[in-house]
N, C-alpha and C positions, 0 to 999 in steps of 0.2 A: 644084673645084666640088662634087665628091662629098663632100669633107671637110666643107664648109659644110652640106650637106644632112644628113649624119649628125649633125653637131653640133646642128643645130636639132631633130632628132628626139629626141636624147638629152635635150635641155633640156625638151621637151614631156613625155617619159616621166617625168623626174625630178619635174616639177611635178605631174603626175597622181598620182605616188606620194606626194608631200608632202600634197596635198589629201586623198587617201584616208586617209593616216595621221592627219591632223587630224580627219577625220570619225570615224574609229574611236576616237580619243582622247576626242573630245567625247561620243560615244555612251556610252563607258565611264564618263566623268565624270557624265553625266546619269543613267545607271543607278545609279551609286553615290549620287548625291544623292537619287534617288527611294527607294532602299533605306534611306538614313539617315532620310529624311522618314517613311517607313513605320514605321521603328523608333521614331521620336519619337512618332508617332501611337499606336502600340501601347503605348509606355511611358506616354504621357499617360493613356490609358484605364485601364491597370493601376494607375497611381499614384492616379488619381481614385477607382478602386474601393477601394483601400486606405484612402484618406481617409474615404470613405463608411462603410466597415466599422468605422472607429473613431469613427463618428458626427460626424465633422468635415465636415458637409454643406456649410456655407458655403465652406470651403476647397476642397472637391471641385468645387463649382459654379464658383467663381472660376477654378480650374485649367482646367476644360473650356472656359469662356467665352474664356479667353486663347488657347487653341489654335484655337478656332473663329474668333476675331477675327484671328489671324495666318495664317489659311488653311492650317493645318498638318494639318487633318483630311482624309483621303482622301475623294474624292467619293462613293465607295460607302458611306462610314461617316457622312456628314453627317446623313442622315435619322435614323438610330438614335441618334446623338449628341445631336441637338436634342431628341428625345423623352426621352432619359435625363436631360438637363439640366432639361427642364420638369418631369419627375417628381420630381427632387430638390427643386425649389422648391415643388412642390405637396404632396408626401407628407411631406417631412422638415423643410423650412424654414418652410413656411406663408406664403410670399410669393406670393400668388395672382396679383398683377399681373405679376410676372416670369414665373411659370408660364404664364399665359395668353399672354403675349407670345411665348414660345418655342413653345408649341403652335400659335399662329397662324402663326408663321414657318415651322414644319414643313409646315403646310397650304399656305402660299403657295409654298414652294419645291418641294413634292412633292404637287401637287393630286390625283394618281392613287394616293396611298399606300394600301396595304392596311389601314392603321390609321386611315383617315379617320373611321370611325364612332366609334371609341374616343376619338380626339382631340377630335372635335366635342363629345362628351358631357363630356369633361374641361373644355373651355372653358365649357360651361354650368355645371358645378360651380364653376368659378372665379368666374363672375358671381354665382352664388348666395351664395358665401361673402364676396363683396365687397359684399353688400347689394343687388345688382341682381336681386331675386327675380323680378319680373314679366317682365323681359327674358329671364331664364334660362328661365322657364316657357314663354314664347312661342317661344323658340328650340327648346326641346325639342318643342313641338307641331309646329313646322315640320319637324323631323327625322322625327318619327313619321308626319306626313302624307306626307312624301316616301317613307318606307319602305312605308307603306300603299299609296301610288299604284303603286309598283313591284310590290307583291304583287298588286294588282288587275289589273295588266297581264298577269300570268301566269295569272290565273284569270278565268273569265267573271264579269262584273259583275252583281250582282243587279238586277232591274228596279226602277226608281224611279218615283215619281209626283210630280206637282207639289205635292200636299198634303204628302208626306213630306219634300220638300226645303225647305219653308218654315222660315225661321229664327225660333225662338221665344225665344231668349236668346243673349247673348254673354258670354264671359269674355275680356276684352281683345280680341285679334284672333281668338279662337276662336269659331266659331258652333256653337250647339246647335240642330239641326234637329228637326222633328217625328219624323223617322226615329230620331234619337238617343234621343229621349224614349220612343218606342214600344219600342225595343230593350231598354230597362232597365225598362220598366213591369212585365213579368211577375215579375221578381225582387223589385221593390219591393212589388208587390201580394201576393206570397207572404209577404213579411216582415210587412207591416202588416195584411193582410186587411181593407182599407178597401173601402167601396162605391164603385167607380170610375164608377158611373152618375151620381154627384153631381158637378156642376162644381167645387164647392169642394174636393172630394177630389182631383180630377184636377190642380187648380192646386197643391195641397199636394205632390202627388207630383212635379210639375215642379220645385218648389223643392228637393226631396230629390235629384233628378237633378243639379241645378246644384251643390248642396253636394258631392255625390260627385265631380263633375268638378273643382271647385275644390280639394278636399282631395287628389284624385288628382294634379292638376297640381303641387301643392306637394310631395307625396311623391316624384313622379318627378324633380322638380328637385333633390331631395336624394339621388337615385340609390338610393332604397329599392327600386326595381324590380330591382336587382341584389344586394340584401341576401341573404346566404347563408341565413339562417333562413327568409325569405320564399320563396326559391327552393326550399328543401326542402319547405315546406308546399305550394307550387304543384305540385311533383313528386308529392307524396303525393295531392293532390286529383286531379291528372291521372291518376295510376295508378288511383285509385278509380273515376273515371269510365270508364276503359277496361275495368276489371274488371266494372263494372256492365253495360256494353254487351256485353261478351263473354258474361256469364252470361245476359243477356236473350236474346241471339241463339242461343247454343249450348245452353242448358238450359231456362230458364223458358218461352220461347216454344213449346217443344216438349212441355211438360207438358199432358197431356190427362186429363180425368176423364169417364168415361162414366156413363150413367144407372144401370146395374146396380151399379157401385161406389158410387154415391151412396146407393142404396137399402140396400145392405148396411151401409154406414157408419151410416145412420139407424137401422136395426134394432139395431145394436150399441150405439148411444148414445142411443136415444130416451128412456130414463129420465132423461137429463140435459137433455132438451129439453121443458120444461114451462112452463106459465104460472106466475107467481110464487106461492110458498107464501104462505098467509095465516095470520096469528096474531091472537090476542086475549089481552091481558095485563091483570092487576091490578097496580098499581105504587104505590110510595111514594117520597117524596123525603127524603134524609137529608144533613145537612151533615157528620156525623162519619164519617170513613172507616172507623175501627175497628168502629163499630156496623154500617155497611153491609156490610162484609166478613163480620162474624160472622153476620149474619142470612142472607146469601146462601150463603156456603160451608157453613154448618151446616144450612141448610134449616129455620130456626127459624120454623115457622108461627105459633106463639103470639106471638112477638115481632113478627112481621110484622103480625099482626092488631091489635096494640096501637096501631098507627099508622093514621091516617086514609088510606085508599087510594082510588085512582081507577081507572077502567076505560078501556081503549082499544076502538076499533071493530075489527072484522075487517079486516085490511089487510096488505099486504106490509111487510117490515121497514123499508124506506126511508121509508115513510109513517109508521110507528110511531115511528121515530127523530125525525121532525119533531114528532110529537104529544107525545112525552115530553121533547123538547128535549135529547136525549142521543144520542151516537154508539153505535149497536148493532153496527156492523161489527166491533168488536174482540172481541165476545163471541158471535159467531154459532155457534162450536163448542159453547159452553155452552148456547145456546138450542136447538140441534139435539138435544142430548143430554137435554133436559128433556121430561117427559111432562105432559099436562094435570093441573093441581092441584099441580105441583111448583114450588118457587122456583128460579129460574135461579141456577146456582152461582157467578156473578160479577156484581158490580154494574156498571152503565153509568156513565160519567163525563160530566158536563155541562160545557159551556164555562166556567162560572163556578167549577169545581172542586168542586161538590157532586156527590151520587151518587143514582142511581135503582136501586132493588131491584125486580126483576120477578118475578111469579108467572104462569106460563103457565095461562091459562084454557081455551083451545081452540086447535086447530091443524087446518088444512085443507091437504092437500098439493095442489100445482098439477097441472092436467090435462096429460097428454101432448099435445104439439102435433102436429097432422097433418103428414104429409110435405110436402105442397105449401106449407104456410105457412113451413117452415124450409128449403126446398129450396136457396135461395141461400146460406144460412148453412152448410148441409152442404157445398155445392160449395166455398165459400171455405175451410172447415176441411180438407176432403180435398185440395184443391189445394195448400194450404200444406204439408200433410204429405207429399204426393207430390213437391213441389218440393224439399223437404229431402232426401228419398231420392235424387232425381235428381241433386241437387248433390253429395251424398257419392259417388255412383257415378262422376260425371264427374271429381271430384277424384282418386279412387283410380285411375281409368283413366289419367289423365295422370301421376300419380305413377309408375305402372308404366312408361309409355312414356318418361318422362324419367329413369328410373332414379334416383329420389329415395331417398337413404339418410339416416336420422336416427340420429346417434350419441347415444343416450339416456344412456349411462354417462358420456360425455365432458361432455355438457351438464349433467348433474346435478352432476358434480364441479366444473365451472367456475362454475356458477351458485350453488353452495352448497346445492343442494337435497338432496344426499346427506350433508351434514355434520350 
């Protein structure tokens, strides 16, 4: 009896050992299969990379598609493999339908992918290159609207009114509200300087807003918003705006000009603050440049008198320029050096190419302007001067704090300035 019991126990033990051995064997075999599969996957990616490096993009894409179709790609690698395959079709092969198909497959299989935004924009590019421009533009607007909504949820929304939410135009499915129009009105007005009190001008500006929106939609559909040159220009513009804001807050807003400084400035410069000087001329018109230059530069009074001359009224130079129909601004130095009775040492040129020779008859220097009449101009000039000084001091202070060092010798050598 005992022998039968021992025999049965031995049979059970042997069976358990056999089952355990089989499990261990199967586990080892499965592990070996997984390792071989992983090696195949890595080998597939490496081989595809080598094909792409040799610009055999179609062969690389076919190779990867086969491994994806045979489920030989590790689950952790499927997402990146799909995107790599789509990029091959988009960037190198130019098959935008296949590219879009694999981008969409990546989104379908991995809806929470961290590359979602980039993939969606690539899908839009595919549509644009397939001629589905309006669809691409509308999809892009939807993405931008979603991003804007997320941003608005993070910040307090600006108050809106019924008037500002009224739709005044549409571009496809995109609405242009009164708020959109008003937000762009300032820049449009600054560019055009039109009278916006007139209804026809406001309507024209609305059309300009719509044109901007349409062209912007097309530009974004072509991904020009990510163009490297535009990005650099935007960065430069952003930096300039930041610098302007910094200087306004840190320097210019603190610049003050007191009354005493203004009066001292006036006393030092009051001879420059006068009513316009007035002149009276006798003049002749000549077509021959050689003759005109000879009479004026030589001060030939006899030759001057041989021509029929005319007289101007006492007036500032700008009014005399209009009277003699010639630009006198180019010869103000010669006019200032002339004394009454002398011929001005250079002729003035008329728009038709002829010349005017002037003889100064009389001159009245302008009166010094009283302080109160030029007070604002003095303040503006002194403020500009003081701001420049404050700016230089601010820059030098920060140069010192940030330990700025300029290697002039190196720069001159490298830039060729010292050559």
